[in-house]
PQR file with spaces between the fields and no chain letter, atoms N, CA, C, O and H, PARSE charges and radii, in Angstrom:
ATOM       1  N    CYS     1       1.085    8.566    7.463 -0.4000 1.5000
ATOM       2  CA   CYS     1      -0.024    8.240    6.598 -0.0000 2.0000
ATOM       3  C    CYS     1      -0.278    6.734    6.670  0.5500 1.7000
ATOM       4  O    CYS     1       0.510    5.981    7.241 -0.5500 1.4000
ATOM       5  N    THR     2      -1.382    6.322    6.085 -0.4000 1.5000
ATOM       6  CA   THR     2      -1.731    4.910    6.006 -0.0000 2.0000
ATOM       7  C    THR     2      -1.844    4.527    4.539  0.5500 1.7000
ATOM       8  O    THR     2      -2.566    5.165    3.773 -0.5500 1.4000
ATOM       9  H    THR     2      -2.022    6.934    5.621  0.4000 1.0000
ATOM      10  N    ILE     3      -1.125    3.480    4.155 -0.4000 1.5000
ATOM      11  CA   ILE     3      -1.137    2.973    2.785 -0.0000 2.0000
ATOM      12  C    ILE     3      -1.963    1.698    2.782  0.5500 1.7000
ATOM      13  O    ILE     3      -1.741    0.803    3.597 -0.5500 1.4000
ATOM      14  H    ILE     3      -0.538    2.961    4.777  0.4000 1.0000
ATOM      15  N    ARG     4      -2.920    1.618    1.858 -0.4000 1.5000
ATOM      16  CA   ARG     4      -3.742    0.416    1.747 -0.0000 2.0000
ATOM      17  C    ARG     4      -3.678   -0.111    0.319  0.5500 1.7000
ATOM      18  O    ARG     4      -3.750    0.658   -0.639 -0.5500 1.4000
ATOM      19  H    ARG     4      -3.100    2.345    1.195  0.4000 1.0000
ATOM      20  N    LEU     5      -3.542   -1.430    0.183 -0.4000 1.5000
ATOM      21  CA   LEU     5      -3.549   -2.085   -1.117 -0.0000 2.0000
ATOM      22  C    LEU     5      -4.807   -2.924   -1.218  0.5500 1.7000
ATOM      23  O    LEU     5      -5.148   -3.670   -0.300 -0.5500 1.4000
ATOM      24  H    LEU     5      -3.483   -2.055    0.961  0.4000 1.0000
ATOM      25  N    HIS     6      -5.502   -2.794   -2.357 -0.4000 1.5000
ATOM      26  CA   HIS     6      -6.773   -3.479   -2.570 -0.0000 2.0000
ATOM      27  C    HIS     6      -6.762   -4.223   -3.903  0.5500 1.7000
ATOM      28  O    HIS     6      -6.047   -3.838   -4.829 -0.5500 1.4000
ATOM      29  H    HIS     6      -5.225   -2.188   -3.103  0.4000 1.0000
ATOM      30  N    THR     7      -7.550   -5.282   -3.998 -0.4000 1.5000
ATOM      31  CA   THR     7      -7.785   -5.921   -5.284 -0.0000 2.0000
ATOM      32  C    THR     7      -8.695   -5.018   -6.094  0.5500 1.7000
ATOM      33  O    THR     7      -9.223   -4.036   -5.573 -0.5500 1.4000
ATOM      34  H    THR     7      -8.130   -5.595   -3.246  0.4000 1.0000
ATOM      35  N    LEU     8      -8.881   -5.345   -7.368 -0.4000 1.5000
ATOM      36  CA   LEU     8      -9.787   -4.560   -8.206 -0.0000 2.0000
ATOM      37  C    LEU     8     -11.226   -4.655   -7.709  0.5500 1.7000
ATOM      38  O    LEU     8     -12.036   -3.771   -7.989 -0.5500 1.4000
ATOM      39  H    LEU     8      -8.451   -6.143   -7.791  0.4000 1.0000
ATOM      40  N    ASP     9     -11.550   -5.717   -6.975 -0.4000 1.5000
ATOM      41  CA   ASP     9     -12.884   -5.876   -6.387 -0.0000 2.0000
ATOM      42  C    ASP     9     -13.051   -5.069   -5.104  0.5500 1.7000
ATOM      43  O    ASP     9     -14.155   -4.974   -4.567 -0.5500 1.4000
ATOM      44  H    ASP     9     -10.892   -6.435   -6.747  0.4000 1.0000
ATOM      45  N    GLY    10     -11.956   -4.487   -4.612 -0.4000 1.5000
ATOM      46  CA   GLY    10     -12.027   -3.680   -3.405 -0.0000 2.0000
ATOM      47  C    GLY    10     -11.645   -4.402   -2.129  0.5500 1.7000
ATOM      48  O    GLY    10     -11.714   -3.814   -1.050 -0.5500 1.4000
ATOM      49  H    GLY    10     -11.059   -4.564   -5.048  0.4000 1.0000
ATOM      50  N    ASP    11     -11.241   -5.671   -2.224 -0.4000 1.5000
ATOM      51  CA   ASP    11     -10.831   -6.420   -1.033 -0.0000 2.0000
ATOM      52  C    ASP    11      -9.472   -5.912   -0.548  0.5500 1.7000
ATOM      53  O    ASP    11      -8.553   -5.730   -1.347 -0.5500 1.4000
ATOM      54  H    ASP    11     -11.185   -6.149   -3.100  0.4000 1.0000
ATOM      55  N    LEU    12      -9.349   -5.686    0.752 -0.4000 1.5000
ATOM      56  CA   LEU    12      -8.108   -5.190    1.338 -0.0000 2.0000
ATOM      57  C    LEU    12      -7.053   -6.291    1.318  0.5500 1.7000
ATOM      58  O    LEU    12      -7.278   -7.387    1.831 -0.5500 1.4000
ATOM      59  H    LEU    12     -10.096   -5.834    1.400  0.4000 1.0000
ATOM      60  N    ILE    13      -5.908   -5.993    0.727 -0.4000 1.5000
ATOM      61  CA   ILE    13      -4.787   -6.927    0.686 -0.0000 2.0000
ATOM      62  C    ILE    13      -3.842   -6.682    1.857  0.5500 1.7000
ATOM      63  O    ILE    13      -3.439   -7.615    2.552 -0.5500 1.4000
ATOM      64  H    ILE    13      -5.724   -5.103    0.311  0.4000 1.0000
ATOM      65  N    ARG    14      -3.498   -5.419    2.063 -0.4000 1.5000
ATOM      66  CA   ARG    14      -2.528   -5.089    3.103 -0.0000 2.0000
ATOM      67  C    ARG    14      -2.703   -3.634    3.515  0.5500 1.7000
ATOM      68  O    ARG    14      -3.060   -2.786    2.697 -0.5500 1.4000
ATOM      69  H    ARG    14      -3.825   -4.661    1.498  0.4000 1.0000
ATOM      70  N    GLU    15      -2.451   -3.354    4.776 -0.4000 1.5000
ATOM      71  CA   GLU    15      -2.455   -1.987    5.295 -0.0000 2.0000
ATOM      72  C    GLU    15      -1.099   -1.723    5.922  0.5500 1.7000
ATOM      73  O    GLU    15      -0.634   -2.490    6.766 -0.5500 1.4000
ATOM      74  H    GLU    15      -2.161   -4.043    5.440  0.4000 1.0000
ATOM      75  N    ILE    16      -0.471   -0.642    5.512 -0.4000 1.5000
ATOM      76  CA   ILE    16       0.862   -0.298    5.988 -0.0000 2.0000
ATOM      77  C    ILE    16       0.789    1.089    6.641  0.5500 1.7000
ATOM      78  O    ILE    16       0.357    2.054    6.011 -0.5500 1.4000
ATOM      79  H    ILE    16      -0.848   -0.019    4.827  0.4000 1.0000
ATOM      80  N    VAL    17       1.210    1.179    7.894 -0.4000 1.5000
ATOM      81  CA   VAL    17       1.277    2.470    8.570 -0.0000 2.0000
ATOM      82  C    VAL    17       2.673    3.033    8.311  0.5500 1.7000
ATOM      83  O    VAL    17       3.679    2.476    8.749 -0.5500 1.4000
ATOM      84  H    VAL    17       1.561    0.395    8.406  0.4000 1.0000
ATOM      85  N    HIS    18       2.705    4.141    7.595 -0.4000 1.5000
ATOM      86  CA   HIS    18       3.970    4.789    7.222 -0.0000 2.0000
ATOM      87  C    HIS    18       4.206    5.926    8.208  0.5500 1.7000
ATOM      88  O    HIS    18       3.594    6.988    8.100 -0.5500 1.4000
ATOM      89  H    HIS    18       1.888    4.594    7.239  0.4000 1.0000
ATOM      90  N    ASP    19       5.097    5.698    9.170 -0.4000 1.5000
ATOM      91  CA   ASP    19       5.304    6.685   10.234 -0.0000 2.0000
ATOM      92  C    ASP    19       6.753    7.159   10.324  0.5500 1.7000
ATOM      93  O    ASP    19       7.264    7.430   11.410 -0.5500 1.4000
ATOM      94  H    ASP    19       5.594    4.835    9.258  0.4000 1.0000
ATOM      95  N    LYS    20       7.404    7.255    9.166 -0.4000 1.5000
ATOM      96  CA   LYS    20       8.797    7.704    9.162 -0.0000 2.0000
ATOM      97  C    LYS    20       8.867    9.220    9.304  0.5500 1.7000
ATOM      98  O    LYS    20       7.995    9.944    8.822 -0.5500 1.4000
ATOM      99  H    LYS    20       6.989    7.036    8.283  0.4000 1.0000
ATOM     100  N    SER    21       9.894    9.676    9.957 -0.4000 1.5000
ATOM     101  CA   SER    21      10.117   11.110   10.138 -0.0000 2.0000
ATOM     102  C    SER    21      10.422   11.757    8.787  0.5500 1.7000
ATOM     103  O    SER    21      11.108   11.152    7.963 -0.5500 1.4000
ATOM     104  H    SER    21      10.602    9.088   10.349  0.4000 1.0000
ATOM     105  N    PRO    22       9.929   12.970    8.542 -0.5600 1.5000
ATOM     106  CA   PRO    22      10.244   13.667    7.285  0.2800 2.0000
ATOM     107  C    PRO    22      11.744   13.890    7.084  0.5500 1.7000
ATOM     108  O    PRO    22      12.188   14.099    5.954 -0.5500 1.4000
ATOM     109  N    ASP    23      12.522   13.850    8.153 -0.4000 1.5000
ATOM     110  CA   ASP    23      13.976   14.025    8.059 -0.0000 2.0000
ATOM     111  C    ASP    23      14.691   12.752    7.603  0.5500 1.7000
ATOM     112  O    ASP    23      15.858   12.805    7.217 -0.5500 1.4000
ATOM     113  H    ASP    23      12.162   13.680    9.070  0.4000 1.0000
ATOM     114  N    ASP    24      14.001   11.609    7.644 -0.4000 1.5000
ATOM     115  CA   ASP    24      14.575   10.329    7.226 -0.0000 2.0000
ATOM     116  C    ASP    24      14.721   10.328    5.700  0.5500 1.7000
ATOM     117  O    ASP    24      13.767   10.666    4.999 -0.5500 1.4000
ATOM     118  H    ASP    24      13.052   11.566    7.957  0.4000 1.0000
ATOM     119  N    PRO    25      15.899    9.954    5.167 -0.5600 1.5000
ATOM     120  CA   PRO    25      16.080    9.936    3.707  0.2800 2.0000
ATOM     121  C    PRO    25      15.129    8.971    2.984  0.5500 1.7000
ATOM     122  O    PRO    25      14.894    9.125    1.785 -0.5500 1.4000
ATOM     123  N    THR    26      14.585    7.992    3.690 -0.4000 1.5000
ATOM     124  CA   THR    26      13.665    7.027    3.068 -0.0000 2.0000
ATOM     125  C    THR    26      12.202    7.362    3.340  0.5500 1.7000
ATOM     126  O    THR    26      11.331    6.511    3.164 -0.5500 1.4000
ATOM     127  H    THR    26      14.776    7.867    4.664  0.4000 1.0000
ATOM     128  N    SER    27      11.924    8.590    3.767 -0.4000 1.5000
ATOM     129  CA   SER    27      10.557    8.942    4.174 -0.0000 2.0000
ATOM     130  C    SER    27       9.587    9.053    3.009  0.5500 1.7000
ATOM     131  O    SER    27       8.377    9.096    3.230 -0.5500 1.4000
ATOM     132  H    SER    27      12.632    9.282    3.911  0.4000 1.0000
ATOM     133  N    HIS    28      10.076    9.101    1.780 -0.4000 1.5000
ATOM     134  CA   HIS    28       9.200    9.280    0.627 -0.0000 2.0000
ATOM     135  C    HIS    28       8.778    7.959   -0.015  0.5500 1.7000
ATOM     136  O    HIS    28       8.111    7.966   -1.049 -0.5500 1.4000
ATOM     137  H    HIS    28      11.060    9.066    1.601  0.4000 1.0000
ATOM     138  N    HIS    29       9.151    6.839    0.575 -0.4000 1.5000
ATOM     139  CA   HIS    29       8.727    5.548    0.041 -0.0000 2.0000
ATOM     140  C    HIS    29       8.638    4.516    1.163  0.5500 1.7000
ATOM     141  O    HIS    29       9.120    4.732    2.275 -0.5500 1.4000
ATOM     142  H    HIS    29       9.693    6.834    1.415  0.4000 1.0000
ATOM     143  N    ASP    30       8.012    3.400    0.839 -0.4000 1.5000
ATOM     144  CA   ASP    30       7.899    2.302    1.789 -0.0000 2.0000
ATOM     145  C    ASP    30       8.000    1.008    1.005  0.5500 1.7000
ATOM     146  O    ASP    30       7.970    1.031   -0.226 -0.5500 1.4000
ATOM     147  H    ASP    30       7.621    3.225   -0.064  0.4000 1.0000
ATOM     148  N    THR    31       8.119   -0.111    1.686 -0.4000 1.5000
ATOM     149  CA   THR    31       8.255   -1.397    1.016 -0.0000 2.0000
ATOM     150  C    THR    31       7.073   -2.295    1.353  0.5500 1.7000
ATOM     151  O    THR    31       6.372   -2.090    2.344 -0.5500 1.4000
ATOM     152  H    THR    31       8.144   -0.130    2.685  0.4000 1.0000
ATOM     153  N    PHE    32       6.875   -3.291    0.504 -0.4000 1.5000
ATOM     154  CA   PHE    32       5.795   -4.255    0.677 -0.0000 2.0000
ATOM     155  C    PHE    32       6.345   -5.621    0.280  0.5500 1.7000
ATOM     156  O    PHE    32       6.893   -5.765   -0.813 -0.5500 1.4000
ATOM     157  H    PHE    32       7.445   -3.457   -0.301  0.4000 1.0000
ATOM     158  N    SER    33       6.214   -6.610    1.132 -0.4000 1.5000
ATOM     159  CA   SER    33       6.817   -7.923    0.920 -0.0000 2.0000
ATOM     160  C    SER    33       6.033   -8.827   -0.028  0.5500 1.7000
ATOM     161  O    SER    33       6.414   -9.979   -0.233 -0.5500 1.4000
ATOM     162  H    SER    33       5.769   -6.493    2.020  0.4000 1.0000
ATOM     163  N    LEU    34       4.945   -8.322   -0.607 -0.4000 1.5000
ATOM     164  CA   LEU    34       4.053   -9.085   -1.491 -0.0000 2.0000
ATOM     165  C    LEU    34       3.303  -10.194   -0.750  0.5500 1.7000
ATOM     166  O    LEU    34       2.753  -11.107   -1.367 -0.5500 1.4000
ATOM     167  H    LEU    34       4.635   -7.386   -0.440  0.4000 1.0000
ATOM     168  N    ILE    35       3.290  -10.102    0.566 -0.4000 1.5000
ATOM     169  CA   ILE    35       2.523  -11.034    1.399 -0.0000 2.0000
ATOM     170  C    ILE    35       1.257  -10.312    1.841  0.5500 1.7000
ATOM     171  O    ILE    35       1.326   -9.198    2.360 -0.5500 1.4000
ATOM     172  H    ILE    35       3.736   -9.361    1.068  0.4000 1.0000
ATOM     173  N    ASN    36       0.093  -10.945    1.638 -0.4000 1.5000
ATOM     174  CA   ASN    36      -1.166  -10.293    2.008 -0.0000 2.0000
ATOM     175  C    ASN    36      -1.399  -10.369    3.512  0.5500 1.7000
ATOM     176  O    ASN    36      -0.583  -10.933    4.240 -0.5500 1.4000
ATOM     177  H    ASN    36       0.037  -11.850    1.216  0.4000 1.0000
ATOM     178  N    ARG    37      -2.487   -9.815    3.969 -0.4000 1.5000
ATOM     179  CA   ARG    37      -2.749   -9.772    5.416 -0.0000 2.0000
ATOM     180  C    ARG    37      -3.067  -11.140    5.996  0.5500 1.7000
ATOM     181  O    ARG    37      -3.115  -11.294    7.217 -0.5500 1.4000
ATOM     182  H    ARG    37      -3.150   -9.356    3.377  0.4000 1.0000
ATOM     183  N    ASN    38      -3.288  -12.153    5.132 -0.4000 1.5000
ATOM     184  CA   ASN    38      -3.519  -13.522    5.589 -0.0000 2.0000
ATOM     185  C    ASN    38      -2.254  -14.367    5.547  0.5500 1.7000
ATOM     186  O    ASN    38      -2.301  -15.569    5.806 -0.5500 1.4000
ATOM     187  H    ASN    38      -3.249  -12.029    4.140  0.4000 1.0000
ATOM     188  N    GLY    39      -1.109  -13.737    5.218 -0.4000 1.5000
ATOM     189  CA   GLY    39       0.164  -14.442    5.211 -0.0000 2.0000
ATOM     190  C    GLY    39       0.468  -15.190    3.924  0.5500 1.7000
ATOM     191  O    GLY    39       1.389  -16.005    3.892 -0.5500 1.4000
ATOM     192  H    GLY    39      -1.071  -12.760    5.008  0.4000 1.0000
ATOM     193  N    MET    40      -0.289  -14.930    2.861 -0.4000 1.5000
ATOM     194  CA   MET    40      -0.069  -15.625    1.595 -0.0000 2.0000
ATOM     195  C    MET    40       0.507  -14.673    0.551  0.5500 1.7000
ATOM     196  O    MET    40       0.244  -13.471    0.583 -0.5500 1.4000
ATOM     197  H    MET    40      -1.038  -14.267    2.887  0.4000 1.0000
ATOM     198  N    LEU    41       1.292  -15.218   -0.371 -0.4000 1.5000
ATOM     199  CA   LEU    41       1.875  -14.437   -1.454 -0.0000 2.0000
ATOM     200  C    LEU    41       0.775  -13.979   -2.401  0.5500 1.7000
ATOM     201  O    LEU    41      -0.080  -14.776   -2.789 -0.5500 1.4000
ATOM     202  H    LEU    41       1.505  -16.195   -0.397  0.4000 1.0000
ATOM     203  N    ILE    42       0.787  -12.700   -2.779 -0.4000 1.5000
ATOM     204  CA   ILE    42      -0.216  -12.214   -3.723 -0.0000 2.0000
ATOM     205  C    ILE    42       0.114  -12.717   -5.125  0.5500 1.7000
ATOM     206  O    ILE    42       1.229  -13.176   -5.370 -0.5500 1.4000
ATOM     207  H    ILE    42       1.482  -12.053   -2.465  0.4000 1.0000
ATOM     208  N    VAL    43      -0.840  -12.637   -6.039 -0.4000 1.5000
ATOM     209  CA   VAL    43      -0.647  -13.115   -7.399 -0.0000 2.0000
ATOM     210  C    VAL    43      -0.419  -11.929   -8.328  0.5500 1.7000
ATOM     211  O    VAL    43      -0.719  -10.787   -7.979 -0.5500 1.4000
ATOM     212  H    VAL    43      -1.746  -12.264   -5.840  0.4000 1.0000
ATOM     213  N    SER    44       0.113  -12.213   -9.513 -0.4000 1.5000
ATOM     214  CA   SER    44       0.300  -11.174  -10.522 -0.0000 2.0000
ATOM     215  C    SER    44      -1.051  -10.570  -10.884  0.5500 1.7000
ATOM     216  O    SER    44      -2.059  -11.275  -10.933 -0.5500 1.4000
ATOM     217  H    SER    44       0.357  -13.140   -9.796  0.4000 1.0000
ATOM     218  N    GLY    45      -1.070   -9.284  -11.133 -0.4000 1.5000
ATOM     219  CA   GLY    45      -2.311   -8.636  -11.527 -0.0000 2.0000
ATOM     220  C    GLY    45      -2.298   -7.160  -11.197  0.5500 1.7000
ATOM     221  O    GLY    45      -1.273   -6.599  -10.811 -0.5500 1.4000
ATOM     222  H    GLY    45      -0.252   -8.711  -11.093  0.4000 1.0000
ATOM     223  N    LEU    46      -3.454   -6.543  -11.357 -0.4000 1.5000
ATOM     224  CA   LEU    46      -3.623   -5.128  -11.057 -0.0000 2.0000
ATOM     225  C    LEU    46      -4.217   -4.953   -9.670  0.5500 1.7000
ATOM     226  O    LEU    46      -5.077   -5.723   -9.242 -0.5500 1.4000
ATOM     227  H    LEU    46      -4.287   -6.999  -11.671  0.4000 1.0000
ATOM     228  N    TYR    47      -3.746   -3.933   -8.980 -0.4000 1.5000
ATOM     229  CA   TYR    47      -4.211   -3.615   -7.642 -0.0000 2.0000
ATOM     230  C    TYR    47      -4.404   -2.112   -7.533  0.5500 1.7000
ATOM     231  O    TYR    47      -3.784   -1.349   -8.273 -0.5500 1.4000
ATOM     232  H    TYR    47      -3.048   -3.307   -9.328  0.4000 1.0000
ATOM     233  N    TYR    48      -5.253   -1.689   -6.622 -0.4000 1.5000
ATOM     234  CA   TYR    48      -5.410   -0.277   -6.284 -0.0000 2.0000
ATOM     235  C    TYR    48      -4.634    0.009   -5.014  0.5500 1.7000
ATOM     236  O    TYR    48      -4.539   -0.842   -4.130 -0.5500 1.4000
ATOM     237  H    TYR    48      -5.756   -2.309   -6.020  0.4000 1.0000
ATOM     238  N    TRP    49      -4.084    1.203   -4.923 -0.4000 1.5000
ATOM     239  CA   TRP    49      -3.471    1.660   -3.679 -0.0000 2.0000
ATOM     240  C    TRP    49      -4.116    2.972   -3.275  0.5500 1.7000
ATOM     241  O    TRP    49      -4.520    3.771   -4.120 -0.5500 1.4000
ATOM     242  H    TRP    49      -4.161    1.894   -5.641  0.4000 1.0000
ATOM     243  N    THR    50      -4.205    3.179   -1.984 -0.4000 1.5000
ATOM     244  CA   THR    50      -4.650    4.465   -1.453 -0.0000 2.0000
ATOM     245  C    THR    50      -3.672    4.891   -0.378  0.5500 1.7000
ATOM     246  O    THR    50      -3.135    4.066    0.361 -0.5500 1.4000
ATOM     247  H    THR    50      -3.877    2.530   -1.297  0.4000 1.0000
ATOM     248  N    VAL    51      -3.451    6.191   -0.303 -0.4000 1.5000
ATOM     249  CA   VAL    51      -2.622    6.778    0.748 -0.0000 2.0000
ATOM     250  C    VAL    51      -3.480    7.822    1.440  0.5500 1.7000
ATOM     251  O    VAL    51      -3.930    8.784    0.817 -0.5500 1.4000
ATOM     252  H    VAL    51      -3.887    6.861   -0.903  0.4000 1.0000
ATOM     253  N    GLU    52      -3.701    7.627    2.732 -0.4000 1.5000
ATOM     254  CA   GLU    52      -4.527    8.553    3.509 -0.0000 2.0000
ATOM     255  C    GLU    52      -3.668    9.257    4.544  0.5500 1.7000
ATOM     256  O    GLU    52      -3.003    8.612    5.355 -0.5500 1.4000
ATOM     257  H    GLU    52      -3.335    6.846    3.238  0.4000 1.0000
ATOM     258  N    SER    53      -3.684   10.580    4.511 -0.4000 1.5000
ATOM     259  CA   SER    53      -2.906   11.369    5.464 -0.0000 2.0000
ATOM     260  C    SER    53      -3.687   11.502    6.775  0.5500 1.7000
ATOM     261  O    SER    53      -4.892   11.253    6.803 -0.5500 1.4000
ATOM     262  H    SER    53      -4.224   11.104    3.852  0.4000 1.0000
ATOM     263  N    PRO    54      -3.018   11.889    7.849 -0.5600 1.5000
ATOM     264  CA   PRO    54      -3.712   12.040    9.131  0.2800 2.0000
ATOM     265  C    PRO    54      -4.869   13.042    9.097  0.5500 1.7000
ATOM     266  O    PRO    54      -5.802   12.939    9.894 -0.5500 1.4000
ATOM     267  N    ASP    55      -4.810   14.013    8.174 -0.4000 1.5000
ATOM     268  CA   ASP    55      -5.897   14.988    8.096 -0.0000 2.0000
ATOM     269  C    ASP    55      -7.029   14.545    7.168  0.5500 1.7000
ATOM     270  O    ASP    55      -7.946   15.319    6.894 -0.5500 1.4000
ATOM     271  H    ASP    55      -4.053   14.097    7.526  0.4000 1.0000
ATOM     272  N    GLY    56      -6.968   13.292    6.680 -0.4000 1.5000
ATOM     273  CA   GLY    56      -8.074   12.737    5.898 -0.0000 2.0000
ATOM     274  C    GLY    56      -7.952   12.860    4.390  0.5500 1.7000
ATOM     275  O    GLY    56      -8.822   12.374    3.668 -0.5500 1.4000
ATOM     276  H    GLY    56      -6.223   12.663    6.903  0.4000 1.0000
ATOM     277  N    ARG    57      -6.889   13.503    3.888 -0.4000 1.5000
ATOM     278  CA   ARG    57      -6.713   13.592    2.438 -0.0000 2.0000
ATOM     279  C    ARG    57      -6.320   12.224    1.894  0.5500 1.7000
ATOM     280  O    ARG    57      -5.537   11.506    2.515 -0.5500 1.4000
ATOM     281  H    ARG    57      -6.182   13.898    4.475  0.4000 1.0000
ATOM     282  N    VAL    58      -6.870   11.862    0.723 -0.4000 1.5000
ATOM     283  CA   VAL    58      -6.629   10.547    0.142 -0.0000 2.0000
ATOM     284  C    VAL    58      -6.142   10.688   -1.292  0.5500 1.7000
ATOM     285  O    VAL    58      -6.693   11.467   -2.070 -0.5500 1.4000
ATOM     286  H    VAL    58      -7.506   12.446    0.219  0.4000 1.0000
ATOM     287  N    GLN    59      -5.110    9.933   -1.635 -0.4000 1.5000
ATOM     288  CA   GLN    59      -4.661    9.802   -3.013 -0.0000 2.0000
ATOM     289  C    GLN    59      -4.839    8.351   -3.391  0.5500 1.7000
ATOM     290  O    GLN    59      -4.732    7.464   -2.544 -0.5500 1.4000
ATOM     291  H    GLN    59      -4.663    9.301   -1.003  0.4000 1.0000
ATOM     292  N    MET    60      -5.117    8.102   -4.685 -0.4000 1.5000
ATOM     293  CA   MET    60      -5.411    6.747   -5.132 -0.0000 2.0000
ATOM     294  C    MET    60      -4.710    6.495   -6.459  0.5500 1.7000
ATOM     295  O    MET    60      -4.532    7.415   -7.258 -0.5500 1.4000
ATOM     296  H    MET    60      -5.204    8.823   -5.372  0.4000 1.0000
ATOM     297  N    GLY    61      -4.316    5.257   -6.692 -0.4000 1.5000
ATOM     298  CA   GLY    61      -3.673    4.904   -7.945 -0.0000 2.0000
ATOM     299  C    GLY    61      -3.748    3.412   -8.191  0.5500 1.7000
ATOM     300  O    GLY    61      -4.336    2.665   -7.408 -0.5500 1.4000
ATOM     301  H    GLY    61      -4.461    4.510   -6.043  0.4000 1.0000
ATOM     302  N    LYS    62      -3.144    2.988   -9.289 -0.4000 1.5000
ATOM     303  CA   LYS    62      -3.114    1.564   -9.658 -0.0000 2.0000
ATOM     304  C    LYS    62      -1.684    1.065   -9.610  0.5500 1.7000
ATOM     305  O    LYS    62      -0.734    1.823   -9.806 -0.5500 1.4000
ATOM     306  H    LYS    62      -2.666    3.595   -9.925  0.4000 1.0000
ATOM     307  N    LEU    63      -1.550   -0.232   -9.345 -0.4000 1.5000
ATOM     308  CA   LEU    63      -0.256   -0.878   -9.238 -0.0000 2.0000
ATOM     309  C    LEU    63      -0.322   -2.200   -9.975  0.5500 1.7000
ATOM     310  O    LEU    63      -1.244   -2.986   -9.757 -0.5500 1.4000
ATOM     311  H    LEU    63      -2.322   -0.848   -9.186  0.4000 1.0000
ATOM     312  N    ALA    64       0.648   -2.457  -10.848 -0.4000 1.5000
ATOM     313  CA   ALA    64       0.725   -3.755  -11.538 -0.0000 2.0000
ATOM     314  C    ALA    64       1.795   -4.595  -10.876  0.5500 1.7000
ATOM     315  O    ALA    64       2.914   -4.126  -10.664 -0.5500 1.4000
ATOM     316  H    ALA    64       1.398   -1.819  -11.025  0.4000 1.0000
ATOM     317  N    VAL    65       1.461   -5.837  -10.546 -0.4000 1.5000
ATOM     318  CA   VAL    65       2.418   -6.780   -9.972 -0.0000 2.0000
ATOM     319  C    VAL    65       2.648   -7.872  -11.011  0.5500 1.7000
ATOM     320  O    VAL    65       1.711   -8.547  -11.436 -0.5500 1.4000
ATOM     321  H    VAL    65       0.552   -6.217  -10.718  0.4000 1.0000
ATOM     322  N    ILE    66       3.908   -8.035  -11.414 -0.4000 1.5000
ATOM     323  CA   ILE    66       4.277   -9.057  -12.387 -0.0000 2.0000
ATOM     324  C    ILE    66       5.318   -9.955  -11.733  0.5500 1.7000
ATOM     325  O    ILE    66       6.371   -9.485  -11.304 -0.5500 1.4000
ATOM     326  H    ILE    66       4.670   -7.486  -11.068  0.4000 1.0000
ATOM     327  N    MET    67       5.021  -11.243  -11.660 -0.4000 1.5000
ATOM     328  CA   MET    67       5.936  -12.172  -10.990 -0.0000 2.0000
ATOM     329  C    MET    67       6.370  -13.250  -11.941  0.5500 1.7000
ATOM     330  O    MET    67       7.144  -14.131  -11.564 -0.5500 1.4000
ATOM     331  H    MET    67       4.166  -11.625  -12.009  0.4000 1.0000
């Protein structure tokens, strides 16, 4: 799947390709270094996340970052 993090305005912060095997014990989660796609540390606040599967299904939610 592809995980995307966006600001509340819809700007893309980071895109993560999650390609772990379902047999991997860590396949149900991924990590994010809090560094945006421009190499800068993100700030505290609310963000949207989307997870898109290869067949086009999308899930969406909110994420709070407190630093």
